[in-house]
NUGUMAR-370511 format. One line per 8 residues: number of its first residue (from 1); their letters; for each residue x, y, z of N, C-alpha, C. Coordinates in pm, whole numbers, m for minus. Layout:
# residues N
NUM	a	X Y Z X Y Z X Y Z ~ ...
//
This chain:
# residues 308
1	mvlavpsl	18061 15606 m196 18087 15669 m67 17980 15771 m30 ~ 17874 15780 m111 17761 15867 m79 17706 15833 59 ~ 17720 15708 100 17672 15661 229 17728 15744 344 ~ 17846 15800 327 17910 15876 434 17834 16003 468 ~ 17766 16062 370 17703 16192 391 17597 16187 502 ~ 17495 16102 490 17397 16097 599 17447 16021 722 ~ 17529 15919 700 17570 15835 812 17653 15911 914 ~ 17756 15979 867 17845 16050 958 17776 16173 1018
9	atfvdtqp	17689 16237 940 17617 16353 992 17523 16313 1104 ~ 17468 16194 1098 17374 16149 1201 17440 16139 1338 ~ 17568 16105 1342 17638 16099 1470 17645 16237 1535 ~ 17647 16341 1452 17655 16478 1504 17520 16526 1555 ~ 17414 16495 1481 17280 16542 1519 17176 16442 1470 ~ 17119 16368 1563 17020 16265 1526 16881 16322 1504 ~ 16855 16441 1555 16717 16489 1557 16655 16509 1418 ~ 16728 16564 1319 16667 16575 1186 16628 16438 1127
17	vlgafgvs	16710 16336 1152 16680 16202 1102 16554 16147 1170 ~ 16550 16157 1302 16433 16107 1375 16308 16186 1338 ~ 16323 16314 1312 16210 16395 1269 16157 16350 1134 ~ 16249 16313 1043 16206 16267 911 16129 16135 920 ~ 16158 16057 1023 16085 15932 1042 15960 15950 1129 ~ 15939 16071 1178 15816 16102 1250 15809 16048 1392 ~ 15921 16004 1449 15920 15951 1585 15961 16059 1684 ~ 15925 16043 1809 15956 16143 1909 16107 16152 1931
25	hsdprafe	16153 16273 1961 16296 16293 1984 16315 16420 2066 ~ 16428 16427 2131 16463 16546 2209 16615 16553 2215 ~ 16666 16661 2269 16811 16683 2277 16875 16568 2356 ~ 16971 16495 2296 17033 16381 2367 17104 16421 2497 ~ 17129 16550 2514 17192 16594 2639 17090 16610 2751 ~ 16962 16609 2712 16855 16624 2812 16728 16560 2758 ~ 16727 16427 2752 16610 16356 2700 16486 16392 2783 ~ 16372 16394 2714 16247 16428 2781 16160 16306 2810
33	avsdvqhf	16184 16195 2741 16102 16075 2761 16184 15952 2727 ~ 16147 15837 2787 16223 15714 2760 16210 15672 2614 ~ 16098 15704 2549 16085 15670 2407 16186 15746 2323 ~ 16217 15871 2364 16320 15949 2293 16456 15881 2306 ~ 16483 15826 2423 16609 15755 2447 16619 15634 2355 ~ 16510 15558 2344 16509 15439 2260 16529 15473 2113 ~ 16462 15578 2066 16476 15617 1925 16619 15661 1894 ~ 16678 15738 1985 16818 15780 1969 16909 15658 1966
41	snvvgtdc	16887 15565 2058 16967 15444 2066 16960 15364 1936 ~ 16841 15349 1884 16823 15270 1761 16896 15331 1642 ~ 16880 15462 1625 16937 15523 1504 17089 15532 1512 ~ 17144 15558 1632 17290 15564 1645 17350 15424 1633 ~ 17288 15327 1698 17338 15190 1688 17337 15140 1544 ~ 17230 15169 1473 17220 15130 1332 17328 15196 1249 ~ 17352 15324 1274 17451 15396 1195 17592 15344 1215 ~ 17619 15282 1329 17754 15230 1353 17794 15126 1248
49	falialca	17696 15051 1198 17730 14951 1097 17768 15015 964 ~ 17726 15139 944 17767 15210 823 17918 15231 821 ~ 17982 15235 938 18127 15250 943 18195 15128 880 ~ 18139 15010 904 18195 14889 842 18169 14892 691 ~ 18049 14936 653 18017 14945 511 18108 15044 440 ~ 18135 15158 503 18224 15257 443 18365 15201 428 ~ 18410 15125 527 18542 15062 516 18545 14962 401 ~ 18438 14883 390 18430 14786 280 18435 14856 145
57	lyvlsdaa	18362 14966 133 18362 15041 6 18499 15101 m21 ~ 18567 15145 84 18700 15202 66 18798 15097 14 ~ 18798 14978 76 18893 14876 31 18853 14822 m107 ~ 18724 14826 m140 18682 14788 m275 18733 14889 m378 ~ 18729 15017 m343 18780 15118 m436 18931 15102 m455 ~ 19001 15068 m347 19145 15045 m357 19173 14920 m442 ~ 19090 14817 m425 19106 14696 m506 19081 14725 m653 ~ 18986 14812 m682 18958 14849 m821 19078 14919 m883
65	enerldse	19139 15010 m807 19256 15081 m858 19372 14987 m884 ~ 19382 14881 m804 19494 14787 m817 19456 14659 m890 ~ 19339 14660 m955 19292 14549 m1040 19288 14418 m962 ~ 19227 14423 m842 19216 14303 m760 19070 14268 m729 ~ 18976 14326 m801 18835 14303 m770 18790 14159 m796 ~ 18870 14083 m870 18832 13943 m894 18865 13852 m775 ~ 18936 13906 m676 18970 13827 m557 18843 13791 m481 ~ 18842 13671 m422 18724 13628 m344 18698 13720 m226
73	tyqrlala	18803 13774 m167 18785 13868 m55 18697 13984 m96 ~ 18729 14047 m208 18655 14166 m250 18519 14130 m307 ~ 18507 14013 m365 18376 13969 m412 18281 13945 m294 ~ 18334 13892 m185 18250 13873 m65 18204 14008 m10 ~ 18296 14104 m6 18260 14236 45 18161 14306 m47 ~ 18177 14286 m178 18083 14346 m272 17943 14289 m253 ~ 17934 14158 m233 17803 14097 m210 17742 14147 m80 ~ 17824 14163 23 17774 14217 150 17718 14358 130
81	avlysgan	17787 14440 51 17739 14576 25 17606 14574 m49 ~ 17591 14481 m143 17464 14468 m216 17352 14429 m121 ~ 17377 14330 m36 17273 14282 57 17239 14388 162 ~ 17340 14452 217 17319 14556 318 17239 14673 260 ~ 17280 14719 144 17210 14830 81 17068 14791 43 ~ 17056 14676 m21 16924 14631 m66 16827 14609 48 ~ 16875 14551 158 16789 14524 273 16736 14653 333 ~ 16820 14755 341 16777 14882 398 16682 14957 306
89	vlgvsaaa	16708 14953 177 16616 15017 82 16481 14948 84 ~ 16482 14815 83 16357 14739 90 16285 14766 222 ~ 16361 14771 333 16301 14792 464 16233 14927 477 ~ 16301 15034 435 16240 15166 447 16123 15182 352 ~ 16131 15117 236 16019 15123 141 15897 15050 197 ~ 15920 14935 260 15810 14860 320 15747 14939 434 ~ 15830 15007 514 15778 15088 624 15693 15203 571 ~ 15741 15267 465 15665 15378 406 15534 15328 348
97	lggalgdp	15537 15213 282 15415 15156 226 15318 15118 336 ~ 15371 15059 445 15286 15024 558 15219 15146 617 ~ 15293 15257 623 15235 15380 674 15128 15435 582 ~ 15151 15424 451 15054 15477 354 14924 15396 355 ~ 14935 15265 378 14817 15179 375 14749 15165 511 ~ 14822 15200 618 14769 15180 753 14715 15307 815 ~ 14723 15312 946 14672 15426 1022 14761 15548 997 ~ 14707 15655 939 14790 15773 910 14841 15843 1035
105	alpspspa	14784 15811 1151 14829 15874 1275 14959 15812 1327 ~ 14993 15692 1279 15114 15625 1326 15237 15679 1253 ~ 15348 15701 1323 15469 15751 1257 15518 15655 1148 ~ 15544 15711 1031 15600 15632 922 15703 15719 849 ~ 15795 15658 774 15899 15736 706 15839 15838 609 ~ 15887 15960 617 15844 16064 524 15909 16040 388 ~ 15859 16103 282 15927 16091 152 16075 16130 159 ~ 16105 16230 242 16245 16271 256 16329 16160 320
113	avagvvaa	16270 16090 419 16342 15981 484 16369 15868 386 ~ 16268 15832 308 16285 15725 208 16389 15767 105 ~ 16379 15890 57 16474 15938 m44 16615 15940 11 ~ 16629 15978 139 16762 15982 199 16826 15846 208 ~ 16749 15746 251 16802 15610 262 16837 15556 124 ~ 16748 15576 28 16773 15526 m108 16894 15595 m170 ~ 16903 15727 m154 17015 15802 m212 17148 15761 m151 ~ 17146 15726 m22 17270 15686 45 17310 15543 8
121	mapaglvs	17210 15455 3 17239 15312 m12 17248 15264 m157 ~ 17160 15315 m242 17150 15260 m377 17281 15268 m456 ~ 17354 15382 m454 17480 15385 m530 17579 15277 m488 ~ 17591 15255 m356 17683 15151 m307 17640 15014 m356 ~ 17509 14987 m349 17458 14858 m394 17478 14836 m543 ~ 17450 14939 m621 17460 14926 m767 17605 14909 m812 ~ 17695 14988 m756 17836 14978 m794 17892 14841 m752 ~ 17853 14795 m634 17900 14664 m588 17844 14552 m675
129	araiaayg	17718 14566 m717 17659 14467 m806 17733 14463 m939 ~ 17772 14579 m986 17849 14585 m1112 17985 14516 m1096 ~ 18047 14533 m979 18176 14466 m954 18161 14315 m956 ~ 18048 14267 m903 18023 14122 m904 18000 14074 m1047 ~ 17923 14149 m1124 17892 14110 m1261 18015 14115 m1350 ~ 18098 14218 m1333 18211 14239 m1424 18335 14159 m1385 ~ 18355 14135 m1255 18481 14075 m1211 18465 13944 m1135 ~ 18342 13912 m1094 18322 13794 m1011 18243 13683 m1076
137	ggfgeafe	18216 13694 m1204 18143 13588 m1273 17992 13597 m1256 ~ 17942 13708 m1200 17798 13726 m1186 17746 13670 m1055 ~ 17616 13688 m1033 17557 13648 m906 17544 13496 m892 ~ 17539 13426 m1003 17539 13280 m995 17665 13230 m929 ~ 17778 13284 m971 17907 13248 m911 17913 13294 m766 ~ 17857 13413 m738 17859 13466 m601 17784 13374 m506 ~ 17669 13323 m548 17591 13239 m458 17649 13098 m448 ~ 17723 13054 m549 17798 12929 m536 17907 12944 m430
145	rvkkdwav	17969 13063 m427 18070 13090 m325 18006 13093 m186 ~ 17885 13149 m177 17815 13152 m48 17793 13009 4 ~ 17757 12916 m85 17736 12777 m44 17864 12718 14 ~ 17976 12743 m53 18104 12691 m4 18141 12756 130 ~ 18120 12886 140 18151 12956 264 18062 12908 378 ~ 17936 12879 346 17843 12829 447 17891 12696 504 ~ 17945 12612 418 17997 12484 464 18115 12504 560 ~ 18196 12605 534 18310 12634 621 18263 12682 758
153	vtdlgsat	18168 12776 758 18129 12839 884 18040 12749 970 ~ 17978 12651 908 17896 12557 986 17980 12442 1043 ~ 18103 12430 999 18194 12327 1052 18267 12385 1173 ~ 18197 12386 1286 18252 12452 1405 18363 12372 1472 ~ 18372 12245 1442 18467 12161 1512 18607 12161 1457 ~ 18626 12216 1339 18759 12209 1279 18818 12348 1259 ~ 18951 12351 1250 19023 12475 1223 19155 12440 1157 ~ 19204 12527 1072 19332 12503 1008 19445 12528 1107
161	erggyler	19563 12481 1073 19677 12501 1162 19710 12649 1174 ~ 19698 12723 1063 19726 12866 1066 19620 12943 1144 ~ 19493 12907 1122 19384 12981 1185 19372 12954 1334 ~ 19382 12828 1372 19379 12790 1512 19258 12841 1588 ~ 19284 12884 1712 19176 12930 1799 19108 13056 1745 ~ 19185 13141 1678 19126 13263 1624 19023 13230 1516 ~ 19051 13129 1436 18955 13085 1334 18825 13039 1400 ~ 18838 12960 1507 18718 12915 1578 18643 13033 1640
169	ylklsfwa	18718 13127 1694 18655 13246 1754 18576 13324 1649 ~ 18633 13339 1531 18565 13415 1426 18440 13341 1376 ~ 18445 13209 1377 18324 13134 1343 18214 13160 1444 ~ 18251 13156 1572 18152 13182 1677 18102 13326 1670 ~ 18190 13420 1637 18149 13560 1623 18050 13576 1509 ~ 18077 13506 1400 17985 13509 1286 17846 13463 1329 ~ 17840 13351 1400 17710 13297 1440 17643 13384 1545 ~ 17722 13446 1633 17663 13539 1730 17597 13656 1658
177	smivggsf	17664 13706 1556 17607 13817 1478 17480 13775 1406 ~ 17481 13656 1347 17363 13609 1275 17244 13589 1368 ~ 17269 13531 1485 17159 13503 1579 17107 13631 1643 ~ 17198 13712 1697 17155 13837 1762 17097 13932 1658 ~ 17167 13947 1546 17117 14037 1442 16983 13992 1387 ~ 16968 13860 1370 16841 13808 1321 16727 13835 1417 ~ 16756 13834 1548 16651 13859 1646 16606 14004 1643 ~ 16694 14094 1602 16654 14234 1583 16584 14253 1449
185	afsplspl	16641 14192 1343 16593 14220 1208 16460 14155 1175 ~ 16437 14035 1226 16324 13957 1179 16217 13932 1285 ~ 16224 14006 1394 16121 13995 1498 16070 14134 1533 ~ 15940 14149 1552 15887 14281 1592 15926 14320 1734 ~ 15969 14221 1813 16006 14246 1952 16158 14245 1964 ~ 16216 14357 2004 16361 14365 2020 16405 14282 2139 ~ 16521 14213 2131 16570 14138 2246 16623 14226 2358 ~ 16644 14354 2329 16696 14445 2431 16647 14586 2399
193	aivneytp	16540 14629 2466 16482 14760 2437 16419 14820 2562 ~ 16432 14951 2575 16363 15023 2682 16214 15029 2650 ~ 16185 15049 2521 16047 15059 2473 16036 14983 2341 ~ 15938 14897 2328 15907 14834 2200 15784 14903 2141 ~ 15797 14953 2022 15686 15020 1954 15659 14950 1822 ~ 15536 14957 1778 15495 14879 1661 15443 14967 1549 ~ 15501 15087 1538 15468 15176 1427 15564 15148 1312 ~ 15529 15185 1188 15619 15157 1075 15759 15214 1093
201	ssqfiqra	15770 15340 1139 15903 15401 1155 15982 15335 1267 ~ 15918 15313 1381 15988 15253 1495 16037 15113 1462 ~ 15955 15038 1391 15995 14903 1353 16114 14905 1257 ~ 16114 15000 1163 16226 15005 1069 16356 15041 1138 ~ 16356 15148 1220 16483 15189 1280 16531 15087 1383 ~ 16438 15008 1438 16478 14898 1527 16536 14782 1448 ~ 16466 14744 1342 16509 14628 1264 16634 14658 1181 ~ 16656 14785 1145 16774 14821 1065 16903 14787 1139
209	fglgtvfm	16900 14791 1272 17016 14749 1351 17049 14603 1319 ~ 16947 14520 1315 16968 14379 1283 17013 14358 1140 ~ 16960 14439 1048 17000 14427 907 17149 14456 892 ~ 17198 14556 967 17341 14586 962 17425 14473 1018 ~ 17374 14410 1123 17447 14299 1185 17455 14178 1092 ~ 17340 14142 1034 17333 14021 952 17401 14039 817 ~ 17379 14154 754 17423 14171 615 17553 14248 598 ~ 17606 14311 707 17733 14380 694 17837 14327 792
217	lapaqfvl	17801 14319 920 17899 14272 1019 17934 14125 998 ~ 17835 14039 988 17863 13896 975 17946 13864 850 ~ 17913 13920 731 17998 13893 615 18141 13944 633 ~ 18156 14060 697 18292 14111 723 18368 14015 815 ~ 18297 13959 912 18361 13862 1001 18403 13737 924 ~ 18324 13695 825 18365 13579 747 18489 13611 664 ~ 18495 13731 610 18614 13771 535 18738 13762 624 ~ 18725 13804 748 18837 13793 842 18867 13647 878
225	ldaakrgr	18762 13567 889 18780 13424 913 18862 13360 802 ~ 18827 13392 677 18900 13338 563 19046 13385 565 ~ 19066 13512 601 19203 13564 609 19282 13494 718 ~ 19218 13464 831 19285 13394 939 19331 13256 894 ~ 19246 13188 817 19282 13054 766 19406 13061 678 ~ 19423 13173 610 19534 13186 515 19653 13261 574 ~ 19643 13299 701 19753 13373 764 19772 13511 708 ~ 19659 13576 668 19667 13705 600 19611 13821 682
233	lgggtfkk	19583 13801 810 19519 13907 888 19606 14032 903 ~ 19734 14020 875 19822 14137 881 19815 14223 757 ~ 19741 14181 655 19725 14260 533 19645 14386 560 ~ 19669 14489 479 19605 14618 500 19453 14611 497 ~ 19397 14536 402 19252 14524 393 19192 14470 521 ~ 19255 14368 576 19198 14299 692 19219 14380 820 ~ 19328 14452 829 19349 14539 944 19246 14652 944 ~ 19219 14705 827 19116 14810 818 18979 14756 857
241	lnlsiala	18946 14637 810 18817 14578 847 18808 14553 997 ~ 18916 14500 1055 18917 14479 1200 18895 14610 1276 ~ 18962 14715 1233 18949 14843 1301 18810 14902 1282 ~ 18752 14884 1164 18617 14937 1142 18515 14864 1230 ~ 18533 14733 1248 18444 14658 1337 18464 14703 1481 ~ 18590 14721 1522 18618 14768 1658 18554 14905 1682 ~ 18564 14993 1583 18506 15127 1597 18354 15120 1605 ~ 18293 15035 1523 18148 15019 1525 18101 14963 1659
249	vagidfmt	18170 14862 1709 18133 14802 1838 18152 14903 1951 ~ 18261 14980 1946 18284 15083 2048 18171 15185 2047 ~ 18127 15224 1927 18016 15319 1917 17888 15264 1976 ~ 17860 15138 1948 17740 15073 2001 17748 15061 2154 ~ 17867 15024 2204 17884 15012 2350 17866 15146 2420 ~ 17927 15250 2363 17914 15383 2423 17768 15427 2422 ~ 17701 15406 2310 17560 15442 2300 17477 15366 2402 ~ 17506 15238 2420 17430 15155 2513 17446 15203 2656
257	vytfaaaq	17570 15229 2697 17595 15276 2833 17532 15413 2854 ~ 17549 15501 2757 17497 15638 2769 17345 15639 2778 ~ 17280 15563 2691 17133 15566 2691 17075 15495 2812 ~ 17144 15392 2863 17095 15327 2984 17099 15425 3101 ~ 17208 15501 3111 17219 15601 3217 17115 15711 3198 ~ 17093 15752 3072 16995 15857 3043 16854 15811 3079 ~ 16823 15686 3049 16690 15634 3082 16671 15627 3233 ~ 16774 15584 3305 16764 15579 3451 16743 15718 3511
265	alspdada	16809 15818 3452 16798 15955 3503 16656 16008 3493 ~ 16579 15954 3399 16440 15998 3384 16348 15935 3489 ~ 16400 15837 3564 16323 15766 3667 16186 15721 3615 ~ 16184 15642 3509 16055 15601 3451 15977 15510 3545 ~ 15846 15523 3544 15762 15435 3626 15731 15306 3551 ~ 15661 15216 3614 15632 15086 3555 15551 15100 3427 ~ 15463 15198 3422 15380 15217 3303 15465 15256 3182 ~ 15568 15340 3206 15656 15383 3097 15740 15267 3043
273	lkeasggi	15763 15166 3128 15849 15053 3088 15770 14926 3058 ~ 15640 14938 3040 15558 14818 3019 15591 14747 2889 ~ 15649 14819 2791 15686 14757 2664 15835 14726 2656 ~ 15905 14732 2770 16048 14702 2771 16071 14552 2750 ~ 16191 14518 2701 16226 14377 2682 16374 14360 2711 ~ 16412 14240 2752 16553 14210 2775 16590 14211 2920 ~ 16576 14325 2986 16608 14332 3128 16756 14354 3155 ~ 16789 14373 3281 16925 14407 3322 17025 14296 3292
281	ynyvgala	16981 14169 3299 17074 14059 3273 17116 14056 3126 ~ 17021 14077 3037 17056 14087 2895 17151 14204 2870 ~ 17123 14315 2938 17204 14435 2921 17349 14411 2964 ~ 17367 14357 3083 17502 14331 3135 17572 14224 3050 ~ 17500 14119 3014 17559 14014 2931 17601 14066 2795 ~ 17515 14147 2733 17546 14202 2601 17671 14289 2607 ~ 17682 14372 2711 17800 14458 2724 17927 14378 2749 ~ 17918 14275 2832 18036 14193 2862 18089 14126 2735
289	vsfsilav	17998 14068 2659 18037 14004 2533 18093 14108 2436 ~ 18025 14221 2429 18064 14324 2333 18203 14380 2362 ~ 18234 14403 2489 18366 14454 2526 18475 14353 2489 ~ 18448 14225 2508 18548 14124 2473 18570 14119 2323 ~ 18461 14132 2246 18472 14136 2100 18554 14256 2056 ~ 18525 14371 2116 18597 14493 2082 18747 14475 2102 ~ 18786 14413 2211 18929 14395 2240 18997 14310 2134 ~ 18930 14202 2090 18990 14113 1990 19009 14185 1857
297	ylyqglfa	18905 14253 1811 18914 14319 1680 19011 14436 1682 ~ 19015 14507 1792 19109 14618 1804 19252 14566 1802 ~ 19278 14459 1875 19413 14402 1877 19455 14356 1737 ~ 19366 14286 1670 19400 14236 1536 19420 14350 1438 ~ 19341 14456 1453 19356 14570 1364 19487 14643 1383 ~ 19538 14642 1505 19662 14714 1534 19787 14629 1521 ~ 19777 14501 1560 19901 14424 1577 19911 14296 1494 ~ 19807 14260 1419 19814 14135 1340 19927 14143 1238
305	kkda	19992 14029 1215 20101 14022 1119 20072 13911 1018 ~ 20123 13929 897 20112 13825 795 20203 13709 831 ~ 20156 13587 805 20242 13472 820 20348 13472 712 ~ 20462 13420 745 20573 13414 647 20538 13313 537
//
């Protein structure tokens, strides 16, 4: 749960974090430049996925107390925590190395930034890896499970009687997360950005949003998909996961609306927006989809019941 220390604090004040990464920043109540808006947007949006990770770690700790860590549900969440933590540690390390080997004038993660990410993420990854090794048959068994799960999620045309339309919806949600998250994580050009920058720090905080989507949100969605197939969405673990996803999506939506309004208030000229990507149609479409997703996860988190 070390992850909570920097993650939750960042929601209160983003400026120390952005300062550690060497990117421009200003008071979110009175932004001074559109680049400051983009940096704020990236770091807050990325941090929202930590809420899902914290929920996963909480239910894993509860499973440990109740000797249920050998369950496939918790093994899937443990693997997600390993991948999410590892991807972020690798990403910030690569950004720092890129800064050290490249132009020293370009913003890159400071030693404090690297240490902060590693200190927050590494304990979660290591403890989750131990849970896989001790209770899940090791990583060989974990990746065999991934193969079986992949076969389920790629079969878009079928659904169990219990899962029904919700099962199909969760499959589509999984793929939406993989595609959208992948476009953030594995491309230097963001699909939706006020400013695209190509410095080591800017690239990391932009891509980290995608890493959270691919390695934390999508696996959590598969866990819910599996629960839907079994009529278990009313269980405490799954309600908590649904609510954590709803909270994360709500945070991202609020940040998106707020920063769009903040950017407009600055009345940027064409030169300031020459590196923008996505446009108003992507923005409106993303919000429409996101609000609908929020409603589904919030409803399931509050009202889902176990099948008899």
